[in-house]
C-alpha positions in Angstrom: -8.3 0.5 -5.3 -11.3 0.0 -3.0 -10.9 -0.3 0.9 -13.7 -2.3 2.5 -13.6 -1.3 6.0 -13.2 2.4 7.9 -11.2 0.9 11.3 -7.6 1.6 11.6 -6.7 -0.7 9.3 -8.8 0.5 6.8 -8.2 4.1 7.1 -4.5 3.3 7.1 -4.7 1.5 3.5 -6.4 3.8 2.4 -4.1 6.3 3.1 -1.1 4.6 2.2 -3.0 3.3 -1.3 -3.8 7.2 -2.2 -0.1 8.0 -1.8 0.9 5.9 -4.1 -1.1 8.4 -6.7 -4.1 5.6 -7.0 -7.5 6.7 -6.9 -9.2 5.2 -3.6 -13.0 4.8 -2.4 -13.3 4.2 1.4 -16.2 1.8 1.8 -17.3 1.5 6.0 -20.6 0.2 6.9 -21.0 2.5 9.9 -21.9 6.4 10.2 -18.3 7.2 11.3 -14.9 5.7 10.9 -12.8 4.2 13.5 -15.4 3.2 16.0 -13.4 0.4 17.8 -10.3 2.6 17.6 -12.4 5.0 19.6 -12.9 2.6 23.0 -9.4 1.2 22.7 -7.4 2.1 26.0 -10.9 2.7 28.0 -11.1 5.6 25.4 -7.4 7.1 25.4 -6.5 4.9 22.5 -4.1 2.3 23.3 -2.1 2.8 20.0 0.4 -0.4 20.2 3.4 -1.7 22.3 7.0 -1.2 22.2 7.6 -4.7 23.0 10.3 -6.4 20.6 8.5 -8.5 17.5 10.0 -12.3 19.0 7.7 -11.1 22.6 5.0 -9.6 20.5 4.7 -12.8 18.3 5.2 -15.1 21.3 2.1 -13.3 22.9 0.2 -14.7 20.0 1.0 -18.4 20.8 1.6 -20.8 17.7 -0.5 -18.6 15.6 1.6 -15.6 16.1 4.4 -16.6 13.1 1.6 -15.8 10.9 1.9 -12.4 11.7 5.7 -12.4 11.0 5.8 -11.1 7.3 3.4 -8.1 8.0 5.2 -7.0 11.4 8.6 -7.6 9.1 7.5 -4.8 6.8 5.2 -2.3 9.4 5.7 -2.8 12.9 5.4 -0.7 16.0 8.5 2.0 15.3 7.0 2.4 12.2 3.7 3.0 13.6 5.0 5.6 15.9 7.0 7.6 13.2 3.8 7.3 11.1 2.1 8.9 13.8 4.4 11.6 14.4 4.4 12.2 10.9 0.8 13.4 10.9 1.2 15.3 14.2 0.3 12.8 16.6 2.2 13.2 19.3 2.3 9.7 21.8 3.4 8.7 24.9 4.9 5.2 26.2 3.6 3.9 29.8 4.4 1.0 32.1 4.4 -2.3 30.1 5.4 -0.2 27.0 2.0 0.6 26.2 1.9 3.5 24.1 -1.1 6.3 23.7 -1.7 9.3 22.2 0.0 12.7 24.2 -3.5 14.0 24.2 -4.9 10.7 26.0 -7.9 10.9 23.8 -8.7 7.9 21.2 -11.4 10.5 19.6 -8.2 12.8 18.3 -6.5 9.6 17.0 -9.3 9.2 14.4 -10.2 12.8 13.7 -6.2 12.8 12.8 -6.2 9.6 10.8 -9.5 11.1 8.9 -8.0 14.5 8.3 -5.0 12.5 6.8 -6.9 10.1 5.0 -8.8 13.3 3.5 -5.9 15.2 2.5 -4.4 12.1 0.9 -7.3 12.1 -2.0 -9.6 9.2 -0.3 -13.0 9.5 -1.1 -14.9 7.9 1.9 -18.4 6.8 1.7 -20.0 5.8 5.4 -23.2 3.7 6.0 -22.4 1.3 2.6 -22.4 -2.2 3.1 -20.8 -4.2 1.0 -22.6 -7.4 -0.2 -20.7 -9.3 -2.6 -17.2 -9.2 -4.3 -17.2 -9.2 -8.4 -15.1 -11.3 -9.5 -14.1 -11.9 -13.4 -12.1 -14.6 -14.8 -10.8 -15.5 -11.3 -9.9 -11.6 -10.4 -11.9 -9.3 -8.3 -13.2 -6.3 -10.3 -14.9 -4.5 -7.8 -17.9 -4.8 -5.1 -21.6 -4.5 -5.0 -22.7 -2.3 -1.9 -25.9 -0.8 -0.9 -26.4 2.4 1.0 -27.5 1.1 4.9 -28.0 4.2 6.8 -26.8 3.3 10.9 -29.8 3.7 12.9 -30.3 3.1 16.8 -33.0 3.8 19.4 -37.0 4.1 17.9 -35.0 5.1 14.0 -34.1 1.2 13.8 -37.4 0.1 13.8 -38.4 2.7 10.7 -38.5 1.7 7.2 -35.5 2.2 5.4 -35.2 4.9 2.5 -35.7 3.4 -1.0 -32.1 3.9 -2.1 -31.3 1.9 0.9 -32.2 -1.1 -1.1 -30.5 -0.2 -4.2 -27.4 -2.1 -4.8 -24.2 0.0 -6.2 -21.7 -2.0 -8.4 -18.2 0.0 -7.9 -15.2 -1.1 -10.3 -12.0 -1.6 -8.9 -8.5 -2.9 -10.1 -7.6 -3.8 -6.6 -9.9 -4.5 -3.1 -8.4 -4.3 0.3 -10.6 -6.0 2.8 -9.8 -4.5 6.2 -13.0 -5.7 8.2 -12.0 -6.3 12.0 
């Protein structure tokens, strides 16, 4: 299984797939995972909300019912149980907001990275997926290219030769988890 995207959803999908016994490759275009998770809750890591499903869906207006099947399978209590299972203590604050007990979003990312690694996921960072590979109407993998994430003065330097060479990764399934 290939998972595209190393955010919270991609890390969870990759880890869960690996726990079923699948060989999992996680491809992330940035140089580290959980980039958006690192800044949630002003860096404290707002993980979820304890509102009931009905209230949660109403918050999204008419499009909220689109989320019902997914949240019917895995909702806030399931997420809190998962975090507890990997050693992430949580605290609930006013308005039902849930944060890690450490008050550090970076800790959550570190715990997720550790969990994914322990589950056996292979992770490749700075990999930009160019296209899905499709054969007879079925996704059979992806084409990706190493694309180093650069900032400051480095962003104007030429890319290394290997950054221009696409790689093909084959899989029985591809999960797209790009924020």
